N, C-alpha and C positions, 0 to 999 in steps of 0.2 A: 244210446250206448254213449258211455263216458267221453269227453272231450280228452285228447292226448294232453299231457303234460310236459312233452318236450318243445323248448323252443327253438324254435326255426332258426336260421342263419340269417341275420342281416347283413346280405352283400349283394351290390349291384354292379354291372359292368357298363359303362359307356365309352363312346370312343371321340378322339378328335384326330380325324385322318387315320393315319397309321399308329398312331401312339393310344394306349389301353388304360382305362380309368378303372381301378375299381372302389369303390365307394365303403367302407365299412363303418356299422354304427357300434358308438358305445355304450349305448344305451340313452334312455331321456335325463336331459339335468334338471332339478327342480328350482325352476330359477323363474321368482316373480317378480311384483311390480315392486318389491324391498331392494330389487341391485337395479332400477331403473331411476334415472333422473329427470326433471322438469315434467313430471305427469302426474296428475292425481288418479286416484282410486276409480272415480265413475268414469274417467278417459279412458283409463287402461282396459275397464272392463267392457266400456263401447269400444273399443277398437278391436278387440279380440274377439266379442259376440259378432261386428260385422263380417269378418272372417269366419264364423261358425265355431268358434272357440270358447269352450266354458273357461271363463279368468279361473275359475277354482280348481280346475284339472289340469290346466295346461304344462306344459313341460316344453322345453324346448330340445332340439338333437344337438348329438354331440358327434361328429362324423370324423372319422380320418381317411384317408385315401391312400393306394398303392398306383404308381404309375410306373406303366413298362414302356421304354421308349429306345430305339436303339440298342437293345441290348442290355439296357439299365434297367434295373429295378428299384425303384424311389419310392420311401415309405413318407406321407406328409402327416406327421403330428402321430399320438399312440394311445389318446386318449387318457382317463383321469383315475385307471385303475382300482375303481371300485370306492375312489375316497368320497364321492358324491353320491352316496346310497347304496344299497346293494341292485338295482338295477342297471348300475354302471360296471363298466369294465367287460366289456365285452371285444373289443379291439382284436385279443390274442385267437379267442375260439374263432370270430368271424374271419379272421385272417387264415386260421387252419382250415376255415368250410371252404374259402374262395380257391385253395389249392397252394397258398403260399407256407414256407416254411419259413422260422427266424433266420435262419442262414442264407436266405434269398436275397433279402434286402441288402444290397449294398450300401446306399445312401439313405439317408434321414433328413428331411428338410423339414427343420424345425421354426413354423410360424412366428412363433413368440416364446416366452419361456414361463406362460402360465400353468400351474399344475394340471390342469384339464387338458392339455396339450401334450405334456412332458412325463406325467409319471408311469404310464404305459410304460415307458423307455426302460423302466427298471426293472429286473428281477432278482429279489432275492439279493438287490444292492448291487448289483453286478447289469452289465449290457444285456437284454433281453435280445437284441440285433449285434450279435457278437462280430457280423462280418461288415458292417456299416460303417463308414464314416458320417458324423455330424456336421450337418451345416448350419450353422445359427449365425444372425446377423449380430455385428459387432459390438452396435450399440444395447441392444437386449444382452448380451454378454456382461457389458460393462454395468450396465444399470443394477442386473440381480445378482451381481457379484457379491457373496456373504449371505443369501438364502440357502437355505439348508437344502433342498429339492433343485434347483437349479445350479448349487452347486457339485450336489452328488452324480446330475445327468453328466453334466460335464466333465466331470472326471472318469467317468465309466468308460467315453469315448473318446477315440480320435476325432478333434475337432479342428473344423475349418471354419472359420469367419467370413460372410460377406458384405457386401456393403450392394447400395442400389445397382441393377442393373445386369447382374452376374448371369451368365446361364448356368443352372446346376446341372442338368444334362441337357441333352438335344431335346431343342424343343420346348424347355422349361426355363424360363427366364424370370428370377426375384424381382419382385414389383413390390416398391415400397408404399405403405400404408399405413404411417406412422401416427400416431396419436394414444389410440388405443396401449401400447408400449412404445418405448422410444424405437426400437426395431422391427414392429410387428408388419410381417410382409406377407404378401401371398404371393402366386407364380401366373404368368401370362403362359397359357400352354397354347401353342401351335404347330400345325403341320400341313404346308401350302395353304391354301385358303381358308383349311379351318382354325378355328380358333375358340378357345374357352378360359376362363379368368376365374381363379380360384382366389376369394376374396378373404378369406379366413374369419375375422372376427368381427366385422364392418357392421353387422347386426347380432344379438343375441336373443331378441325377442323378435321376431321377424314382422308379425303383424301389425307390432305398432311402432317398431322402428323406421319400416316402410313407409306407413301413412304418414309419421311424423318424425322424419329424420333427424330433429334437434330435440328428440329425446336420447341423453345418452345412459352410459352405465357407471354404477360406482368401481368398477375395474379398470375403468382409463385413467392410465398416468398422466394424459395430459386433455381432460375432456373438451376444451376447444379446438384442438388440433383433430381429436378424433371425430368430432361433429364437422368440421370442414372436409377429413379426408372422404368421411360417409359420401356427405352430400356432393362433391365433386367425382365420387365413384358412382353414385347412382344416375347422375347426369350423364356420363359416358355411357354406361351400357344399356340405360334407355334410351339414348338415341341413336346407338349403332345397334342394339338387338343383339350384344355379343352374351352367350350363354353364360352362366356364372355356376360356380359350385361354393358353398358355404357350410364351413364348421358348425353354425347353430343353427342351421335352417333343418326344418323336419327331413327324415332320412327320403332319399337319398341327397338331399342338399342341392339338386341342380334345377335350374331352370331361367327363365327369362323374364328381366325386370320389363316391368309398363309402367307407364307414367299416368298417373290417374287424376281425378279434378283433385281430388286429396291425397298428395303424396304419391306412393308407389305401389305397386304391388308385385308378387311375383308368381308366374304361370309355370307351373313343374312344366319341366321336357317330357315329351312323350316317351313312354317306354318301348325301345326298339326291337327286343326279346333277342340280342345280340349276344353270345356265349363269351 
């Protein structure tokens, strides 16, 4: 019999205490060695093959997340809206498949204002999530002022800026992770003793940058600061075994960081079968 051609949804749920997180894939990003700094082609290939990946066909993840907490529904980023290949732009379909309508989202937490995180916030030039307030770090708003896409996104929404240590919603605290952009931010997600850290763009090609955290990307606004942030965070989460979620980690982007003789590695969180 022929294989079915219908693509299955890419949505998976996990929980942090009573907080429910739904990971949504926006599709694979065609990122390769050309976006990295501080590594040559043979070493790039070696590190990918060490983790059983083909360097010629490697694709990075691009993930968004819906977080339900205390009656709030928070969307973290919204994908690239197909601007990086016809295999991207899947967030709207995956959001619907997971049971969410655009009007269900009351807050959009923008981790930073790069196109692969914000293009999906627009629909025909207007707000795709018309009931949502957009939260963005003030440093990113200032840095990207005058850029067409960030300006269009900010104009389409009611915007509230935040700084370090601000609670976005119950159990969600903004975590400054500067360097990739000035306001690049993650989330510390906590309910009781249960915790998880959403680290956003700490890595873009995880098998390479975890093995060698000195490797940066051409997207980093401040490469030295981004490198220092990456190293400090890897030290932290490997020491205390805090689970992490990554925007550019293979879907669903969830795992625990372990320190190895050569750098670090991500061990995927086990699938829980929770609904």
